[in-house]
Structure formats: structure tokens, C-alpha cells
Backbone as a ProteinNet text record, in pm:
[ID]
protein_1_A
[PRIMARY]
XXXXXXXXXXXXXXXXXXXXXXXXXXXXXXXXXXXXXXXXXXXXXXXXXXXXXXXXXXXXXXXXXXXXXXXXXXXXXXXXXXXXXXXXXXXXXXXXXXXXXXXXXXXXXXXXXXXXXXX
[TERTIARY]
-1063.2	-943.1	-910.1	-817.8	-783.8	-649	-610.8	-487.3	-410.6	-497.1	-407.4	-341.4	-390.2	-312.5	-351.6	-272.1	-328.3	-418.8	-470.8	-569	-478	-537.6	-511.5	-514.7	-388.6	-373	-423.2	-535.5	-620.7	-531.8	-541.8	-496.5	-548.4	-644.1	-724.3	-707.6	-738.6	-744.5	-859	-914	-1010.6	-1029.1	-1146	-1147.5	-1052.9	-1018	-915.9	-773.9	-741.9	-622	-558.5	-624	-572.5	-569.7	-515.7	-520.4	-643.5	-675	-793.1	-741.5	-811.9	-769.7	-897.8	-874.5	-997.3	-941.8	-1048.5	-1037.9	-1144.6	-1102.4	-1196.5	-1165.9	-1268.7	-1238	-1197.6	-1168	-1103.3	-1051.1	-979.4	-907.2	-991.4	-1109.1	-1214.9	-1320.7	-1329.2	-1433.4	-1454.9	-1537.3	-1591	-1483	-1460.2	-1356.7	-1227.8	-1193.3	-1051.6	-1016.3	-1118.7	-1118.3	-1110	-1209.2	-1182.3	-1067.1	-1002.2	-871	-784.5	-769.1	-693.7	-689.1	-809.4	-853.3	-778.2	-795.8	-751.2	-590.6	-551.4	-393.4	-351.5	-409.1	-358.6	-365.8	-486.6	-475.9	-368.2	-342	-253.7	-127.7	-88.1	64.8	51.6	-66	-65.3	-46.5	-101.6	-113.4	56.2	108.6	257	348.8	312.2	411.4	399.3	284.1	242	311.1	299.3	360.1	510.9	568.2	721.2	744.8	652.8	703.4	666.5	587.6	547.8	664.8	748.2	847.3	961.6	1005	1129	1259	1334	1488.6	1534.5	1661.9	1718.4	1758.4	1813	1867.6	1739	1617.8	1508.2	1448.1	1460.3	1394.5	1408.4	1517.5	1553	1459	1412.1	1321.5	1183.7	1144.1	1018	976.6	843.2	801.8	790.9	832.8	856.9	739.8	616.6	482.3	451.6	491.4	492.7	562.5	674.9	776	727.3	666.9	614.3	487.3	433	272.3	353.9	450.8	493.5	567.9	641.4	695.1	590	464	351.9	295.9	284.8	198.7	325.7	442.3	526.2	533	533.8	525.6	403	282.7	145.4	162.9	228.8	241.3	319.3	439.4	523.8	462.4	382.4	316	207.7	159.4	71.7	124.4	243.9	337	378.3	429.1	481.1	367.6	252.4	141.2	120.5	92.7	72.2	190.9	311.7	407	417.5	372.6	353.6	239.6	131.3	19.1	57.9	135.4	140.7	245.1	349.2	446.9	396.2	284.1	199.3	131.8	107.8	26.1	84.6	235	328.6	310.5	271.6	250.4	403	413.1	529.2	581.2	707.8	741.4	736.7	676.2	660.3	813	830.3	956	942.4	833.2	812.9	899.7	926	975.7	914	786.9	755.8	600.1	588	468.2	403.2	279.6	194.7	86.3	3.1	-118.8	-242.9	-314.2	-447.1	-537.1	-648.3	-737.5	-696.5	-577.1	-513.8	-425.9	-397.5	-315	-200.5	-90.8	23.7	21.7	42.2	13.3	115.5	149.7	257.6	215	283.8	242.4	209	269.8	250.7	149.6	141.5	63.8	-53.2	-68.2	-164.3	-187.6	-89.3	-106.6	-88.6	-167.2	-132.3	-10.3	70.2	176.8	158	182	159.3	305.4	285.8	422.7	401.9
-1564.4	-1473.5	-1444.4	-1317.1	-1305.5	-1354	-1425.2	-1476.5	-1533.7	-1645.2	-1713.1	-1665.4	-1521.2	-1452.4	-1521.4	-1485.3	-1522	-1436	-1462.3	-1376.1	-1246.8	-1138	-1016.1	-937.7	-921.5	-860.6	-737.7	-699	-575.9	-495.8	-359.6	-250.7	-242.8	-308.4	-308.3	-447.9	-447.5	-578.9	-626.5	-757.4	-792.9	-713.7	-726.5	-661.3	-730.3	-851.8	-893.9	-876.6	-778	-760.1	-855	-961.8	-1048.4	-995.5	-1047	-995.7	-1015.4	-934.4	-946.2	-975.2	-1063.3	-1096.1	-1109.5	-1080	-1067.7	-1145.4	-1235.8	-1335.2	-1267.2	-1237.5	-1192.3	-1233.3	-1214.4	-1247.5	-1132.3	-1015.7	-922.9	-772.2	-715.9	-611.9	-470.7	-507.5	-378	-389	-516.1	-534.7	-390.9	-384.7	-295.6	-278.9	-417.5	-425.6	-409.8	-434.2	-414.9	-254.1	-184.9	-47	24.8	-17.1	33.1	25	-102	-128.2	-53.3	-19.3	87	221.9	261.7	398.1	404.3	304.2	316.3	317.3	224.4	221.8	373.3	414.8	556.5	670.5	648.5	751.2	729.1	599.1	565.3	613.3	583.7	630	782.7	872.8	997.3	1043.4	966.9	1019.5	1011.7	886.6	863.7	986.6	1010.2	1114.9	1250.1	1289.2	1408.8	1416.7	1288.9	1276.8	1315.2	1235.4	1261.7	1397.7	1478.2	1630.9	1713.6	1667.6	1738.9	1715.3	1609.7	1587.5	1654.4	1735.6	1825.1	1750.5	1794.5	1750.8	1729.1	1647.2	1624.6	1746.2	1841.8	1955.6	2031	2038.5	2117	2040.2	1891.9	1833	1867.9	1919.9	1965.8	2078.9	2154	2269.3	2220.6	2099.9	2045.4	1996.6	2010.8	1956.9	1826.5	1742.5	1596.9	1528.4	1580.5	1519.4	1528.7	1646.8	1656.2	1549.3	1522.1	1428.6	1291.6	1254.8	1133.6	1105.7	1203.1	1203.9	1182.3	1255.1	1232.3	1079.1	1047.9	922.6	810.6	813.5	717.1	713.2	841	861.7	787.3	809.1	752.8	583.8	554	387.1	347.3	392.8	361.7	369.9	484.8	471.5	401.7	365.2	248.4	143.8	88.1	-37.3	-26.3	53	46.9	60.7	116.3	125.3	-50.8	-78.8	-217.2	-313.3	-296.8	-392.6	-362.8	-265.6	-245.2	-270.8	-257.4	-336.5	-481.4	-556	-680	-726.1	-667.4	-678.3	-683.2	-581.8	-546.7	-654.5	-693.7	-780.1	-923	-955.1	-1088.1	-1097.2	-976.4	-985.9	-949.7	-941.3	-940.5	-1057	-1031.5	-1144.9	-1224	-1345.6	-1385.8	-1296.1	-1256.7	-1164.2	-1247.7	-1162.1	-1198.5	-1165.2	-1240.4	-1191.3	-1078.8	-1002.9	-906.3	-782.2	-751.6	-607.7	-491.6	-476.7	-353.2	-337.6	-226	-170.5	-59.7	-63.6	50.2	49.6	178.3	195.8	114.2	55.3	-15.8	16.6	105.9	175.9	222.7	287	345.9	250	127.6	36.3	-7.7	-33.4	-59.6	-201.7	-244.7	-374.8	-413.5	-527.4	-552.9	-536.5	-474.2	-413.8	-566.7	-668.5	-766	-866.8	-898	-1006.1	-955.3	-812.2	-733.1	-786.4	-832.5	-907.6	-759.9	-736.8	-614.8	-645.5	-534.3	-531	-430.3	-495.1	-407.1	-336.6	-216.2	-133.6	-67.1
-792.9	-794	-951.5	-954.7	-1092.7	-1136.7	-1246.4	-1307.1	-1187.6	-1100	-1021.9	-903.9	-873.7	-758.8	-631	-535	-383.3	-344.8	-228.2	-157.2	-135.8	-153.3	-126.9	10.4	76.5	218.6	217.7	295.8	285.1	389.6	366.5	461.3	574.8	621.1	763.2	819.2	931.5	1020.9	1053.8	1091.1	1175.4	1304.7	1389.4	1530.5	1609.2	1600.1	1669.4	1667.3	1547.2	1510.6	1392.4	1375	1257.3	1138.3	1031.2	875.5	825	743.5	659.8	521.4	429.5	306.6	223.6	93.9	4.9	-125.7	-168.9	-264	-373.5	-480.9	-586.5	-731.1	-814.4	-934.4	-1033.6	-968.2	-1056.4	-950.5	-1030	-946.6	-950.5	-1011.5	-1018.8	-935.8	-828.5	-748.2	-665.4	-587	-490.3	-382.8	-329	-223.9	-245.5	-377.2	-447.7	-460.1	-511.5	-524.6	-389.8	-317.4	-175.3	-97.8	-125.1	-62.8	-130.1	-260.6	-318	-278	-259.6	-205.3	-56	48.9	173.1	173.6	80.5	60.7	12.4	-71.8	-122.6	-14.2	70.6	174.3	280.8	319.6	430.7	392.3	236.6	205.8	199	166.4	155.8	311.1	386.1	545.3	572.5	555.1	590.3	547.2	415.7	355.8	429.5	457.9	541.9	679	743.7	863.6	857.7	759.8	752.5	717.9	633.8	604.1	719.1	835.7	946.1	1061.8	1048.9	1135.8	1135.8	1234.9	1239.7	1223.6	1149.5	1124.6	1270.3	1280	1409	1494.2	1417.4	1503.2	1567.6	1481.6	1531.4	1663.2	1658.9	1753.5	1882.3	1917.9	2078.2	2109.9	2026.7	2056.5	2072.1	2043.4	2041.8	2159	2196.6	2329.5	2317.4	2436.4	2444.6	2424.3	2444.1	2424	2272.6	2203.9	2046.2	1987.3	2033.8	1960	2003.2	2103.1	2130	2046.3	2029.7	1943	1784.2	1729.3	1604.7	1595	1690.3	1694.8	1689.7	1757.6	1749.7	1608.2	1559.8	1440.6	1322.4	1332.2	1232	1256.4	1370.5	1384.3	1328.6	1340.3	1289.7	1143.9	1067.1	926	865.9	944.9	895	889.1	991.6	990.6	874.5	850.4	737.3	601.1	583.7	463.1	433	551.5	549.7	518	552.2	520.3	366.9	328.1	192.7	103.2	146.9	47.9	73.4	157.5	146.6	74.8	71.7	-14.4	-138.4	-179.9	-328.9	-362.1	-304.6	-313.1	-354.5	-277.6	-283.6	-401.6	-454	-581.9	-718.6	-705.5	-792.6	-916.6	-1041.2	-1103	-1143.8	-1189.9	-1245.8	-1364.7	-1360.2	-1489.9	-1618.1	-1698.8	-1856.6	-1907	-2031.5	-2079.2	-2194.8	-2178.8	-2299.1	-2266.7	-2132.8	-2074.8	-2122.8	-2186.4	-2243.1	-2176.6	-2114.2	-2054.6	-2116.9	-2086.4	-2139.4	-2045.8	-2048.1	-1941.8	-2032.2	-1970.1	-1977.6	-1895.2	-1921.9	-1848.4	-1709.8	-1719.6	-1588.8	-1522.2	-1576	-1487.3	-1590.3	-1521.2	-1601.4	-1675.7	-1780.1	-1835.5	-1933.8	-1946.4	-2070.6	-2164.3	-2283.8	-2395.4	-2491.8	-2471.5	-2561.5	-2495.8	-2382.5	-2329.1	-2235.5	-2230.9	-2150.1	-2005.4	-1949.5	-1847.8	-1725.6	-1621.2	-1531.8	-1447.4	-1441.6	-1373.6	-1239.8	-1138	-1001.7	-993.3	-991.6	-945.1	-803.4
[MASK]
+++++++++++++++++++++++++++++++++++++++++++++++++++++++++++++++++++++++++++++++++++++++++++++++++++++++++++++++++++++++

């Protein structure tokens, strides 16, 4: 693993529904990049679902089966977003005292010590 970080909780589960973790030497490994891509897609899908959900006054005019479909989709999206939040939170490094950031090859890093900062 890189920089003493714990195993990464992946955005998918094992066939039995249990969590999947990744232990890697770097954030640019094939599975890390795949997990980043899946996380981005899940977050985009959640945002789209929220955009498609009618506001409360308009819900009365929507078919109950459509509302149930939306509610189910929102529940699944929320579960995915929470999983991503836990995964990213677990990978937060101990804060450095420099408090200055910059982009390093597309990732946010500390300007002084160059440690990656997960946002």
C-alpha cells in the first residue's frame, strides 16, 4: 500500500454482498484507476437521479409506480455515495502542517511535502 494507508474499500461488493478491499502499492494501479472510474460513474448517476426526481408538490401528479422506482433508485444511489464517502474518508492521510495545496499530475498534493490530499 502507499504511504501507510489502510486497504481501500472498493465501490463494489463480493458476490455474497460483503465488502471488497484493495491493497496496492500506488493510487495509479489498474484496480485503483478502475475504482476511481466506477466511483465517478456512481456519483454522476446519483446526481442525474436527483435531477430527475420531481419536487414535492409535483410528486402528487406522478404515477405511484414511478415514484417507487425513483425511491428505489435514490436508495441505491445513497448507498453507493455513502460507500464512496467511507472509502475516501478511510484514505485521508494524516494532515500535514503546511496547509498549501497544488495539483500534481492531476491530483491535489501538499505544495511543501508533495503528499497526496484526497478531497
